[in-house]
N, C-alpha and C positions, 0 to 999 in steps of 0.2 A: 577541590574547586568545583563550584556549581557551573556546569557547562552552559547554562542559559545566561550567565552573567558576564561571560567573556569567552576567550578562545581556549579550547582544549584540543589536544592532539587526538585524532581518530583512535578509538579503542580505549581512551583514557578517561572518558566521562563516567561518573558513578551511576549505578542503577538506583532508581528511585523506588522506595517501598521495600518491604521485606521479601526475601526469596523463599519460596517453598522448596522442599528438598530437590525435586526433580520434575521437569515437564516430561511426562511419558510420551514417547512417540509410539502410538499403538500399533503401527504397522509392523514393528519389530519387537514388541514388548514380550518379555517373559520374566519369570521371577528372578532370573540372573542376568537379564539383558543389560549391557553397558550403555545402550542407546539412551540419549536424553539431552536436554538442554535446560537452562534455567529460565524460569518465568517469574515475573514480578507479580505478587499479589497486592494490588493497589487499593487502599481504602480511602485515600484522600481524593478530593476533587476540586476543580476550579470554581471559584465563586466571585461574584461582584466585579466582573470584568465587562467592559464595554464591548459589545459584540460587533463583529464585522458584518457588513451587509452581504446577503447571499444573492442579491439581484444581479443579473447580467448587466443591466443598464446603469446600475448604481456607480460603476467604476470604469467602464470601458465604452469607448465610442462604438457606433454601429459597425464600422469597418473591421475593428479588431474582434468584435464578437463573432462576426462572420468568419474571420480568419481562424479563430479558435474552434469554431464548429467544424471547419474544414480539417483542422488538425485531428479532432476527435473522429471524424469520418475516416481519415486515413488509418487511425489506430484501431478502427473497428474492422479491418480487413479479415480478421479471423472468423467473422460470422459466415455461416455456411448457406444461408438462404436469404433471398431478397426481402422477406417479410420480417427478418430479425433486425433489431436495432440495439445499440449499446447506450446505456444510461450511466452518467457519471455524477458524482458529488465529490469534488476534489479541491485541495489547496495547491497552488503552484507558484513557483518563482521562475523568472526568466529575465533576459536582458543582461546576463553576466556570464562569466566562465565558472562552471561548477565542477568539482572533482569528487563529489560524493554527497551522501545524504544520510541522516539518521533520524529515527523517531521511535516512540513506543506506541503500540496500538493494541487495544484490548481485543480478545478473540471471542467470537460468538458462533453459535450453530445456526447460521442464517438459513431459513427455510427456502428451498428452491422448488418451484412449482412443477417443472417438467425436466426430464433427463437431459434435454439438449440445451438447457439454460445453465448459467452459473452465477455465483455471487462471490466477489473477491474484495479484499482490502489489501493495499500494497503501496510500495514506493516505486515510482518510475524514474529512471535516470535516462534522459533523452537528448539526442543530438541529431542534426541533419536539417534538410530543407523542408521536412514534413511532406515530402513527395515520395517517390519510390525508393529513396535511399535512406529513409528514416531508420536510425539506430536507437534501440531501447534496451535497457537492463531493468528487470523487474523482480521483486521479491515481496512475499507477504503470506497471507493465508487465504484459502479459497474453499468454497463448497461447490463441487462439480460432480454430480452423479455420473455424467457421461464419461468423464476422465478417470474417476476412481472407483465407480461402482457402488458408492454409498453417499450418505449425506453428512459425513464428518468434516469439520474444518481441518484443512491440511496445509502444512508448510510447503511452499512451492517457490520455484524460480522460473524465469522465462527470459528469453532474449530474441531479438530479430535485428537484421541489418538492412531489410528491404521493405519496411512497413507491413510486416506480417504476410508477405506474399509467398516466398519460397523458403527463406532461411529461418533458422531458429526453432525452438521447441520449448515445452515445459520440462522442468526437472532434468533428468538424465536420459530423456527419450531420444536424444540424438547427441552426437559429439558437439562439444562446445564448452559448457560449464565443467570445470575440473574440480572434483570433490577431493579435499585433502584431509577430511575428518570422517572416519567411518563410525563414529559414535553418534552421529546425527543422520537420521534417515530422511533424505529429501523426498517429499511426497507423502510423508507419514501423517497420521492423524494426531491432533494436538489435544492434550488433556492435562490439567483441568481447563475448563472454559468459563467465561463470565456468566453470571446468573442475574436475570432481570431483578432489579431492586435488591440485589444481594452483592456478594463478593465479586470483585472485578479482577480478572487475570489478563495481563498484557505481556507481549513480547517486544523486545527492543531489537531493531534491525539497523545495521550500519553497512553501507556500501561506500567504498572509497577506492580511489585510484592510487596504486603504488607509483610514486614519482620516478622511481628508477627503472623498473621493468615495464611499467605501463599497464599492468594487469588491473582489473577491477575486482576487488576482494569483497566477500560477504562475511559478516560476523553476526552472531546472535547473542544478545546480551553482552556480558563481560567475559563470556566463555571463549573457547578456542575458535579459530576461524573455520568456517564451513568449506570454503573453496573460492575459486576465482573464475572470472570470464577472461580468457587470454586476450591480450591486446590485438593480436593478429585477426581476431574475428571481425573487427570493426573498421569502418572507414572514418566516420565523424567522431565516434567515441574513442578513436585512437588518440585524439587530442584531449578534448574536454566535453562536458555536457553543456548545452545552452538552455536547458529547461529541466526542472525537477518537479515531480508531482507526488502528492500524497493523497490517499483517499479510497473511495469505493467505486466499484463498477459492477453492473448487472447486465446480463443479456436478456432482452425482452423479445420473446417470440410471438407475442400478441395472440395467445390462445383464444379461440372463439372470437377473434376480432377485438378483444379488449386488452388493456395493458396487463402484463403479468403480475400476479401477487407475490412473485419472488422478492424476498427481503434483501435489503442492503444493511450491513452491520447487524445491529440487534433487531431490526425490523421496526424500530421506533424512531420518531422524528427527533432531531437535535434539540428542539425546544424542551423536551422532557428531561434533558440534562443528566446529571451524575447518576450512576448506577442503573440507568435505563437506556441511554443512547450510547452508541459506539463512539469512540474517540481516538484521535491521534494527539499525543502530547510531546513536549520537548522536541518540537520540529526544528531540525537544524540542517545546514548544508556544510560541505567541506569547501573551503576557499582556496585561492591560489597558493597560500602558504601551508597547505595541507593541515589546516586547523578547522575544527568544528566551530561554527558561529551560528547564532540564531537566524532563522529564516525570516528576517524582519520585514521583507517586502512580500510576504505571503498573501496571495489573492485567492479568494474563495469563489467557486463556481458550482452551481447546481443547474444542469441543463433542463431538468424537469422537476422543479422544487415541490410541486404538488405530489410527486411520487417519492422523491428522495431529496433531502435538503441538507444544508451545511451551515454551521454557525460557529464562530470562533472568538478568540480573545487572547489575552496573555496575563500571566502573573508570575510571581517569583518561583513557585513550586513547579508549575507546568510549563514555564516559558511560553512560547507560541503554541497554541493548541486549537483544536476544533472538535466539535461533535458533528456527526454526519449520519446519514442513512434514512431509512423509512420503510414502509410496508409494501410499496408498490401500489397495486390497484386499490383505490378507495374513492370516496365521493369526489375528491379533487383530482383524481388520476384515473379516469374511466378507461 
């Protein structure tokens, strides 16, 4: 059953596209290493769809735009210096009770301009008042020279229960996320990766809440579970999420007073489309019935579209999807 045409249980949706033998996790790779996870090598692309507007004002009143900016400001608590800012190009759903999310996103080696910056693409599962008690669960890929010491895209997890102030961490750097599968190295480099105007490689991520124990589980592709965030970690996410986000994020340290040239996604704008721009496809949420359903009310936001933009649509093969990203500094992003 195509998961974009109706309900499917978490973990039961098919992978779209052919599977390459193994996605090597380079951190632990050797000729006999068991570490790995499946990646989809995707050749198809979405065409002929009416695009969603990427303008803030196109779909939200001024008050709600300001509220959303305040949310993003809270989520940027991780920044270490006052001259740093966070840039987003995301799709999000809100106004309901969510028990998980799923999407496939292609992987790129985004160029990061300075060690203290990063570029990531991920799913956020969010709950709370968007004040000091914000709860988030996050997973995706990121390029962070400061965290990993290189410029490889790496599989990562994150969580916080207080808006990035004191609690939470990346990967297994603190207690919290419980890994149940030692064949997948959290924080490891991902290979192969997408090639501009060439073959596209994506990973499927599924986060959902166990209705019996209340833990939030993470799965990659159709393979085994990676692990879970225990229910006792969270206050608001102890119940459900009230917002789910999909998309990209970049730290802008404004080197030399100008916007950073750090890339988001492929480093190309979404208008360039298939095989050139980064994408999320088959964007879904888990509903009250523990079923995967299309994220039909997905709204698209780019806070600085001259730097990083987002453009979406829907079709039978990709369900709800969007292209996103950009090069950072350019003539429209000084």
